[in-house]
C-alpha positions as CSV (number, residue, x, y, z in Angstrom):
1,M,-0.1,0.2,-0.2
2,N,1.1,3.1,-1.0
3,A,1.8,6.1,1.8
4,A,0.2,9.1,1.5
5,P,3.1,11.7,0.3
6,S,4.5,14.3,2.7
7,I,2.9,17.9,3.5
8,T,6.0,19.3,2.2
9,D,5.7,17.0,-0.8
10,T,2.4,17.7,-1.4
11,L,3.0,21.4,-1.4
12,S,5.9,21.4,-3.2
13,S,3.8,19.8,-6.1
14,M,0.8,21.9,-5.6
15,I,3.0,25.1,-6.1
16,S,4.0,24.1,-9.0
17,Q,0.7,23.0,-10.3
18,S,-0.4,26.2,-9.2
19,M,2.4,28.2,-11.2
20,Q,1.4,25.9,-14.3
21,L,-2.2,26.7,-14.2
22,L,-1.7,30.8,-13.6
23,S,1.4,31.1,-16.6
24,K,-1.5,28.9,-18.4
25,P,-4.8,29.5,-17.6
26,S,-7.2,27.4,-19.7
27,V,-9.8,24.7,-18.9
28,Q,-7.3,22.3,-20.5
29,T,-4.8,22.9,-18.0
30,F,-7.5,22.7,-15.4
31,E,-8.1,18.9,-16.9
32,Q,-4.7,18.1,-16.8
33,L,-4.1,18.8,-12.9
34,E,-7.9,18.2,-11.2
35,D,-6.9,14.6,-10.7
36,K,-3.1,14.8,-9.4
37,G,-5.1,15.6,-5.6
38,K,-8.1,15.0,-3.5
39,V,-9.8,17.0,-0.8
40,R,-6.9,16.6,1.8
41,E,-4.3,17.8,-0.4
42,A,-6.5,20.8,-1.1
43,V,-7.2,21.6,2.6
44,I,-3.4,21.2,3.2
45,Y,-2.7,23.8,0.8
46,V,-5.5,26.0,1.8
47,A,-4.2,25.8,5.6
48,A,-1.0,26.5,4.4
49,G,-2.1,29.7,2.1
50,S,-4.2,30.9,5.1
51,V,-1.3,30.6,7.5
52,I,1.2,32.9,5.3
53,T,-1.9,35.3,4.8
54,G,-2.6,35.5,8.5
55,L,1.1,36.1,9.3
56,L,0.9,38.8,7.0
57,G,-2.0,40.4,8.7
58,L,-1.5,39.3,12.0
59,G,-2.9,42.7,13.6
60,A,-5.9,40.6,15.1
61,G,-3.7,38.8,17.7
62,L,-3.0,34.9,18.3
63,G,-7.1,34.5,18.4
64,G,-7.3,36.4,15.3
65,F,-4.7,34.4,13.4
66,I,-6.3,31.1,14.5
67,A,-9.7,32.0,13.6
68,G,-8.7,33.4,10.5
69,I,-7.3,30.2,9.5
70,L,-10.2,28.0,10.3
71,T,-12.6,30.4,8.9
72,T,-10.7,30.2,5.6
73,I,-10.8,26.4,5.6
74,I,-14.4,26.1,6.8
75,G,-15.2,28.9,4.0
76,F,-13.1,27.4,1.4
77,L,-15.0,23.9,2.0
78,V,-18.4,25.7,1.8
79,F,-17.3,27.4,-1.0
80,T,-16.3,24.3,-3.4
81,Y,-19.1,22.1,-1.7
82,L,-21.9,24.2,-2.8
83,I,-19.9,24.8,-6.4
84,F,-20.2,21.1,-6.2
85,Y,-23.7,20.4,-4.9
86,I,-25.0,23.4,-7.2
87,G,-22.7,22.5,-10.5
88,K,-24.3,18.6,-10.0
89,S,-27.9,20.5,-10.4
90,Q,-26.9,21.9,-13.4
91,G,-25.7,18.9,-15.2
92,G,-22.0,18.8,-13.7
93,T,-20.8,15.7,-14.0
94,G,-17.3,16.1,-11.7
95,S,-16.3,14.7,-8.4
96,F,-15.7,17.0,-5.1
97,D,-12.2,16.0,-4.9
98,Q,-12.5,17.6,-8.1
99,V,-13.5,20.5,-7.5
100,A,-12.0,21.6,-4.4
101,Y,-8.5,20.5,-5.7
102,S,-8.9,22.6,-9.0
103,F,-9.6,25.4,-6.8
104,S,-7.6,25.4,-4.2
105,L,-4.7,25.5,-6.9
106,F,-5.5,29.0,-7.9
107,Y,-7.7,30.3,-4.4
108,V,-4.1,30.1,-2.8
109,P,-1.7,31.8,-5.2
110,V,-4.2,34.5,-5.6
111,S,-4.6,35.0,-2.0
112,V,-1.2,35.2,-1.0
113,V,-0.3,37.4,-3.7
114,A,-3.1,39.7,-2.4
115,A,-2.1,39.5,1.1
116,V,1.6,40.7,0.0
117,G,0.5,43.6,-2.0
118,S,-2.1,44.6,0.7
119,L,0.9,44.7,2.8
120,I,3.2,46.3,0.7
121,L,0.7,49.0,0.0
122,V,0.2,49.5,3.8
123,I,3.3,50.6,4.3
124,T,3.5,53.5,1.8
125,V,0.9,56.7,1.8
126,I,-0.3,56.6,-1.5
127,G,-0.6,52.6,-1.2
128,V,-3.6,52.8,0.9
129,L,-5.3,54.2,-2.0
130,L,-4.5,51.5,-3.9
131,I,-5.6,48.4,-1.8
132,P,-9.4,48.5,-3.2
133,A,-7.8,48.1,-6.7
134,L,-5.7,45.3,-5.3
135,L,-8.5,43.7,-4.1
136,L,-10.7,44.2,-7.0
137,A,-8.2,42.9,-9.3
138,A,-7.8,39.4,-7.0
139,V,-11.5,38.9,-7.1
140,A,-11.4,39.4,-10.6
141,A,-8.8,37.2,-11.2
142,N,-10.8,34.7,-8.5
143,V,-13.8,35.0,-10.8
144,Y,-12.2,34.3,-13.9
145,F,-10.3,31.4,-12.4
146,A,-13.3,30.2,-11.0
147,Y,-15.2,30.3,-14.2
148,L,-12.2,27.9,-15.7
149,A,-12.6,25.5,-13.0
150,V,-16.5,25.1,-13.2
151,Q,-15.8,24.0,-17.0
152,S,-13.2,21.7,-16.3
153,S,-13.9,20.0,-12.9
154,L,-17.9,19.7,-13.5
155,N,-17.6,19.2,-17.1
156,L,-20.1,22.0,-17.5
157,T,-19.8,23.9,-21.2
158,Q,-22.9,26.2,-21.1
159,S,-22.4,29.7,-19.8
160,G,-25.8,29.6,-18.0
161,P,-25.2,26.9,-15.5
162,I,-21.4,28.1,-15.0
163,W,-22.9,31.6,-13.6
164,T,-26.0,30.0,-12.1
165,T,-23.3,27.8,-10.0
166,L,-20.6,30.5,-9.6
167,I,-23.5,33.1,-8.4
168,V,-25.7,30.9,-6.0
169,S,-22.5,29.3,-4.4
170,A,-21.1,33.1,-3.8
171,I,-24.2,34.0,-2.1
172,G,-24.8,30.8,-0.3
173,S,-21.0,30.8,0.6
174,F,-21.3,34.5,1.9
175,I,-24.2,33.6,4.1
176,A,-22.2,30.8,5.6
177,N,-19.2,32.8,5.9
178,F,-20.6,35.4,7.7
179,A,-22.6,33.2,10.0
180,I,-18.9,31.3,10.7
181,A,-17.4,34.7,11.4
182,N,-19.9,35.4,14.2
183,L,-19.2,32.4,15.7
184,F,-15.2,33.9,16.2
185,S,-16.3,37.2,17.0
């Protein structure tokens, strides 16, 4: 029986796959990568990314840091499950493993880049004015990659079901994240 790869191996592999995806974003690239891992690897990657982003914004103290990691992981799982569930209702045929793994490959690097960018911008006076633009760019990147990921991981090809999946999942995730955040406040 094969042992599961170490966390270091998992992270190294996923960083490489993220670089591949970000440098060549397409449904085909997602298709090549979607079966390289499962929910377990996606959660490890999201947890590592949330630790990095949490360390960059440690202003909330240790409790806020830990709550941030937990809410990020729970929020990611809720969102990707909603994508899976709603996508299935729209005729999707992929697995939850494919959805979670595909989404983690872009979610983590976009989140880390946005956190690093925000930290750099906070340091400069004029940079504070640019933070909303950076966050808007991060949202746009996430929407673009999510559109591609839904096509690949759920095998949906028509824009109506893809947008329905993304919009309904985003609304459901927002409500769930609001409830989760209130548990930690």
